[in-house]
Structure formats: structure tokens, C-alpha cells
VEXKOL-677444 format. One line per 4 residues: number of its first residue (from 0); their letters; for each residue x, y, z of C-alpha. Coordinates in pm, 1 decimal. Layout:
<pts>
NUM	A	X,Y,Z; ... .
</pts>
This chain:
<pts>
0	MAES	13889.5,-4712.2,2136.1; 13674.5,-4840.5,1858.7; 13774.5,-5114.5,1618.6; 13814.7,-5039.1,1291.2 .
4	TVPA	13605.5,-5191.6,1044.2; 13839.0,-5120.3,724.7; 13967.5,-5468.8,621.1; 14331.6,-5505.1,677.8 .
8	FLEL	14454.8,-5511.4,366.0; 14313.0,-5194.1,226.7; 14505.3,-4993.1,541.7; 14793.8,-5201.9,434.8 .
12	AITA	14749.2,-5043.6,72.0; 14635.6,-4694.3,193.3; 14981.4,-4665.4,410.0; 15158.3,-4830.7,62.9 .
16	GLVI	14998.8,-4527.1,-158.5; 15129.4,-4276.5,73.9; 15432.6,-4387.4,94.6; 15506.3,-4407.0,-287.4 .
20	ASGL	15338.4,-4092.8,-351.5; 15575.1,-3917.8,-67.2; 15878.2,-4065.9,-183.2; 15762.5,-3994.0,-582.4 .
24	TLLA	15714.0,-3615.8,-416.3; 16055.8,-3611.6,-310.3; 16179.9,-3744.6,-636.9; 15990.6,-3451.1,-829.9 .
28	GYRV	16107.1,-3170.4,-624.6; 16440.4,-3289.2,-684.6; 16361.8,-3222.0,-1058.4; 16240.8,-2892.5,-979.8 .
32	VRGP	16532.1,-2796.4,-857.5; 16800.4,-2883.5,-1045.2; 16677.0,-2851.5,-1402.0; 16782.4,-2880.2,-1625.0 .
36	TTPD	16506.6,-2634.7,-1823.7; 16209.8,-2443.8,-1725.8; 15966.5,-2715.8,-1884.1; 16107.8,-2972.3,-1620.9 .
40	RVVG	16060.5,-2796.6,-1366.8; 15721.7,-2688.2,-1468.9; 15609.3,-3077.3,-1495.7; 15820.4,-3158.6,-1160.3 .
44	LDTI	15555.9,-2876.2,-1019.3; 15268.0,-3019.5,-1155.4; 15360.4,-3381.3,-1035.9; 15445.5,-3238.8,-692.0 .
48	GTNV	15063.7,-3097.2,-716.2; 14925.7,-3441.2,-820.6; 15052.5,-3625.6,-556.2; 14974.5,-3374.3,-320.6 .
52	VAIA	14684.4,-3427.1,-439.0; 14693.8,-3776.5,-376.5; 14822.5,-3827.0,-82.5; 14522.4,-3602.2,64.6 .
56	VLYA	14275.4,-3857.7,-67.6; 14499.1,-4151.8,77.2; 14501.9,-3919.3,432.8; 14064.5,-3915.8,365.3 .
60	LATG	14061.6,-4250.2,339.4; 14271.7,-4338.3,625.8; 14099.0,-4113.0,909.8; 13729.7,-4090.1,790.0 .
64	RGLF	13733.5,-3710.1,775.1; 13537.8,-3609.0,433.8; 13713.1,-3287.7,461.3; 14052.5,-3353.4,280.2 .
68	VTVS	13846.6,-3525.8,-34.1; 13713.4,-3153.2,-68.4; 14079.3,-2961.7,8.7; 14200.2,-3219.9,-239.1 .
72	LVLA	13909.4,-3124.0,-500.2; 14048.0,-2746.7,-458.7; 14371.8,-2822.3,-490.4; 14344.0,-3052.5,-803.1 .
76	IIGF	14149.7,-2754.9,-1000.2; 14435.8,-2466.0,-874.3; 14703.1,-2678.3,-1001.9; 14536.6,-2733.4,-1323.1 .
80	ISTI	14444.5,-2364.5,-1325.5; 14796.0,-2286.2,-1239.3; 14917.3,-2550.6,-1469.5; 14793.2,-2359.4,-1776.4 .
84	AVAR	14891.8,-2052.1,-1654.4; 15257.9,-2111.1,-1684.0; 15277.2,-2305.0,-1968.0; 15129.0,-2020.8,-2152.7 .
88	YVTE	15335.2,-1837.5,-2016.8; 15600.4,-2066.6,-2086.8; 15501.6,-2094.6,-2448.3; 15392.8,-1728.8,-2528.9 .
92	GDII	15571.1,-1517.8,-2294.1; 15210.2,-1377.9,-2151.7; 14960.8,-1478.8,-1942.3; 14649.3,-1213.9,-2041.7 .
96	EP	14667.9,-1113.8,-2399.2; 14607.1,-774.1,-2410.2 .
</pts>
């Protein structure tokens, strides 16, 4: 197997970032389950979406596969649109105005 050209400190930083983002995703999952209010759950879901994007980018850096960067961009767009839709539903009670 070929030797890695990535410096050791960068590998350590990527691994630490993956561990931290994964831990924060679990904590946000707790906020989604426990609430106590709907806006808390929406913020928790948005945080999970953001952390999944960060995990995908860090994984792309760790493995050298650019596909995961594309996946993370698509996830970020979907997360943004869904956050807008849920926020509009929570504040106005309807997503699409007639």
C-alpha cells in the first residue's frame, strides 16, 4: 500500500473533527427527542444536518474521495430548504400560501 502524503497532524485533526462532530450529533439527537418545544426540535434537526455535512467533508478529506464533497453540498442544500419549510410551518402554520 502506498504511503500517505497527508501530514500526521492533519490526520489527527481530521480524526478529532470526526469524533467531535459525531459526539455533537448524538447530543443534538437527544435535543430532538426530548424537546421540550417544537423550535428546540427544529434547531436540533438543523444541527444534525449541519454535522452530517461536516462529517461527509471530513470523511472526504480522510479518504481522498471527492464524491463525498458533492454529497455534502447536496445535503447542505436539502437541509437549508427543509429548515426554511419547517420554520415557515412553525411560524405561519402553512408552507405554501394559496
